[in-house]
C-alpha positions in Angstrom: -18.6 -9.5 34.6 -19.7 -11.2 31.4 -17.4 -11.1 28.4 -18.5 -9.3 25.2 -18.1 -11.8 22.4 -18.5 -11.5 18.7 -20.7 -14.6 18.5 -23.2 -13.1 20.9 -23.6 -9.7 19.2 -23.6 -10.0 15.5 -26.9 -11.7 14.7 -30.0 -10.5 12.8 -33.6 -11.5 13.0 -33.6 -11.4 9.2 -32.5 -14.8 8.0 -30.8 -13.7 4.9 -29.2 -10.6 6.4 -25.4 -10.4 6.6 -25.3 -7.1 8.4 -23.6 -8.5 11.5 -21.1 -10.5 9.5 -20.4 -7.5 7.2 -19.8 -5.3 10.3 -17.2 -7.7 11.6 -15.4 -8.0 8.2 -15.4 -4.2 7.7 -13.9 -3.7 11.2 -11.2 -6.2 10.5 -10.4 -4.5 7.2 -10.2 -1.2 9.0 -7.8 -2.7 11.5 -5.7 -4.1 8.6 -5.5 -0.6 7.1 -4.1 0.7 10.5 -1.3 -2.0 10.3 -0.6 -1.0 6.7 -0.4 2.7 7.5 2.1 2.0 10.3 4.0 -0.4 8.0 4.2 2.4 5.3 5.4 4.9 7.9 8.2 2.7 8.9 9.3 2.1 5.3 9.1 5.8 4.3 10.9 7.3 7.4 13.8 5.0 8.2 16.4 5.1 5.4 15.7 8.8 4.6 16.3 9.8 8.2 19.5 7.8 8.4 20.9 9.3 5.2 20.0 12.8 6.1 21.7 12.5 9.4 24.7 10.6 7.9 25.3 13.6 5.6 25.7 15.8 8.6 29.1 16.3 10.2 28.7 13.7 13.0 29.5 10.3 11.7 28.6 8.5 14.9 25.1 9.9 14.9 24.7 8.9 11.3 25.8 5.4 11.9 23.4 5.1 14.8 20.6 6.3 12.7 21.5 3.8 10.0 21.3 1.0 12.6 17.9 2.3 13.7 16.8 2.4 10.0 17.7 -1.3 9.6 15.9 -2.1 12.9 12.8 -0.3 11.7 12.8 -1.9 8.3 12.9 -5.3 10.1 10.0 -4.2 12.2 8.1 -3.2 9.1 8.9 -6.6 7.5 7.5 -8.3 10.6 4.4 -6.2 10.5 3.9 -6.9 6.8 4.3 -10.7 7.4 1.8 -10.6 10.3 -0.7 -8.6 8.2 -0.4 -10.9 5.2 -0.7 -14.0 7.5 -3.9 -12.7 9.0 -5.2 -11.8 5.6 -4.6 -15.3 4.3 -6.3 -17.0 7.2 -9.2 -14.6 7.1 -9.6 -15.1 3.4 -10.1 -18.8 3.9 -12.8 -18.2 6.5 -14.4 -15.6 4.3 -14.6 -18.0 1.3 -16.3 -20.6 3.5 -18.8 -18.1 4.8 -19.5 -16.6 1.3 -20.3 -20.1 0.0 -22.6 -20.8 3.0 -24.3 -17.4 2.5 -24.8 -18.1 -1.2 -26.2 -21.6 -0.5 -28.5 -20.3 2.3 -29.9 -17.5 0.1 -30.4 -19.8 -2.8 -32.3 -22.3 -0.7 -34.3 -19.5 0.9 -35.5 -18.3 -2.5 -36.3 -21.9 -3.5 -38.4 -22.3 -0.4 -40.3 -19.1 -1.0 -41.0 -20.2 -4.5 -42.2 -23.6 -3.3 -44.4 -21.8 -0.7 -45.9 -19.6 -3.3 -46.7 -22.5 -5.6 -48.1 -24.5 -2.7 -50.4 -21.6 -1.7 -51.5 -21.2 -5.3 -52.4 -24.9 -5.5 -54.4 -24.5 -2.3 -56.4 -21.7 -3.9 -56.9 -23.8 -7.1 -58.2 -26.7 -5.0 -60.6 -24.4 -3.1 -61.9 -22.9 -6.3 -62.5 -26.4 -7.8 -64.4 -27.5 -4.7 -66.5 -24.4 -4.7 -67.3 -24.9 -8.4 -68.5 -28.5 -7.7 -70.8 -27.3 -4.9 -72.2 -24.4 -6.9 -73.0 -26.5 -9.9 -74.4 -29.5 -8.0 -78.0 -29.2 -9.4 -77.3 -26.8 -12.3 -75.2 -28.8 -14.8 -75.4 -32.1 -16.6 -73.8 -35.3 -15.4 -71.0 -34.9 -18.0 -70.2 -31.4 -16.9 -70.4 -32.5 -13.3 -67.8 -35.3 -14.1 -65.5 -32.7 -15.6 -65.7 -30.6 -12.4 -64.8 -33.7 -10.3 -61.9 -34.5 -12.6 -60.6 -31.0 -12.3 -61.0 -31.1 -8.5 -59.0 -34.4 -8.4 -56.3 -32.8 -10.5 -56.0 -29.8 -8.2 -55.8 -32.1 -5.2 -53.0 -34.1 -6.7 -51.2 -30.9 -7.7 -51.7 -29.6 -4.1 -50.2 -32.8 -2.6 -47.2 -32.5 -4.9 -46.6 -28.9 -4.1 -47.1 -29.5 -0.4 -44.5 -32.3 -0.5 -42.0 -30.0 -2.4 -42.7 -27.2 0.0 -42.0 -29.3 3.0 -38.9 -30.8 1.4 -37.5 -27.2 0.9 -38.4 -26.3 4.4 -36.4 -29.2 5.7 -33.5 -28.4 3.4 -33.6 -24.7 4.5 -33.6 -25.7 8.1 -30.6 -28.0 7.7 -28.7 -25.2 5.9 -29.8 -22.7 8.5 -28.3 -24.8 11.3 -25.1 -25.3 9.3 -24.9 -21.5 8.7 -25.5 -20.7 12.3 -22.8 -23.1 13.5 -20.3 -21.7 10.9 -21.3 -18.1 11.8 -20.4 -18.8 15.5 -17.0 -20.3 14.4 -16.4 -17.3 12.1 -17.2 -14.9 14.9 -14.8 -16.7 17.3 -12.1 -16.8 14.6 -12.5 -13.1 13.7 -12.5 -12.2 17.4 -9.3 -14.1 18.0 -7.7 -12.4 15.0 -8.8 -9.0 16.2 -7.4 -9.6 19.7 -4.1 -10.8 18.1 -4.0 -7.8 15.8 -4.6 -5.3 18.6 -2.0 -6.9 20.9 0.6 -7.2 18.1 0.0 -3.6 16.9 0.2 -2.3 20.4 3.5 -4.1 21.1 4.9 -3.0 17.8 4.2 0.7 18.6 5.7 0.2 22.1 8.9 -1.3 20.6 9.1 1.5 18.0 8.7 4.2 20.7 11.4 2.6 22.8 13.7 2.5 19.8 13.2 6.2 19.2 13.7 7.0 22.8 17.0 5.0 23.0 18.1 6.7 19.8 17.5 10.1 21.4 19.7 9.1 24.4 22.5 7.9 22.1 22.3 11.0 20.0 22.4 13.3 23.1 25.5 11.4 24.3 27.2 12.0 20.9 26.2 15.7 20.9 27.6 16.1 24.5 30.9 14.9 23.2 30.8 17.5 20.5 29.9 20.2 23.1 32.9 19.1 25.2 35.2 19.3 22.3 33.9 22.8 21.4 34.7 23.9 24.9 38.3 23.2 24.2 38.3 25.1 20.9 40.6 28.2 20.6 40.3 30.4 17.5 43.8 31.9 18.2 45.5 28.6 18.6 43.8 27.1 15.6 45.1 30.0 13.5 48.6 29.7 15.0 48.8 26.0 14.4 47.7 26.5 10.8 50.3 29.2 10.2 53.2 27.2 11.8 52.3 24.1 9.8 51.7 25.7 6.4 53.8 28.9 6.4 56.1 29.6 3.5 58.0 32.6 4.7 57.8 36.0 6.4 59.4 38.3 3.9 57.8 39.8 0.8 59.7 40.0 -2.5 62.0 42.9 -3.1 61.5 45.3 -6.0 62.9 44.3 -9.3 65.7 46.9 -10.4 66.8 47.9 -13.8 70.1 46.3 -14.9 71.8 47.8 -18.0 73.3 45.1 -20.0 76.4 47.0 -21.1 77.2 48.2 -17.6 77.1 44.6 -16.4 79.6 43.6 -19.1 82.0 46.4 -18.3 82.1 45.6 -14.6 82.5 41.8 -15.1 86.1 40.5 -14.2 87.1 37.3 -16.0 88.0 34.2 -13.8 86.5 35.7 -10.7 83.3 34.3 -9.1 80.5 36.8 -9.2 78.8 38.0 -6.1 75.0 37.4 -5.7 73.2 39.7 -8.0 71.4 42.6 -6.6 67.8 41.8 -5.8 68.3 38.1 -5.0 66.1 36.9 -2.2 68.0 36.2 1.1 67.7 32.8 2.7 64.5 32.2 4.7 64.9 32.2 8.5 64.5 28.9 10.4 61.2 28.7 12.4 61.8 29.1 16.1 59.3 26.5 17.0 57.9 23.4 15.4 54.3 23.0 14.2 51.8 21.6 16.7 53.9 22.9 19.6 52.9 21.4 23.0 51.8 24.8 24.2 48.9 24.5 21.7 47.0 22.3 24.2 46.1 25.1 26.5 44.9 28.6 26.0 44.7 31.2 28.8 41.8 33.4 29.1 39.6 31.7 26.5 36.6 29.6 27.0 33.5 28.6 25.0 30.2 29.3 26.8 28.2 26.1 26.7 24.5 25.9 27.4 22.8 22.7 28.2 
């Protein structure tokens, strides 16, 4: 099966037409836009995703996403470098082709002008010859001489224009051959760039999808650990642990009673230690068990239903 090549498919029968070349350049520009869109996607979605997940309650998942963000930013940098490198190389080729197109078109216009002048000189010479023949027996010798002088002048002008016309034709042909060779080189160069771009772009997408797939696997593993820990969760034991660790007492304050100042003075006995005043709070009892008792590790009759 014969290969489909740029150099065989982007010609035009019109010499000064750049339609084929323009189609190639436009296609390459469209491909470059695809790379840029993908590059922008990587830049816009990496750090934001990582930060949003990091703010959630699972630190391991957040750290994993930060690592993915760094990886994707690196992939975006590689894509940008690749795109800029292709752009630089293509720009050099485009400058060469633009100069050749300009030179070719200029020479083509000069050749058309030389042809127009040559054809006009031919008509002038023909008219001068016809004038000589028409006036052969109708004019004086002096008038006849003037007609011959004019005829000689038109022949000289014709020879000059013919020489200039042929010189321009030769120059145009030389430029045409040069342009044709450079067009082939440009087609081959652009085709290689396009193959390289498609291959690089495809591989970059493949790597990106693999990274996202691996990230999903890691995240599911982290979430599975969370589910396992939730299965061991007991509301009752959590409350019991908190109470034992932070409790301050089990008795409320007693009512404050009225104490008459004068009655207190009459009942006081000098030199004798006074008993605790009425209403003083008794000593707090000592907890029967320590916080974080070993029995906290198990709970009978409690389980968390877990759906995968």
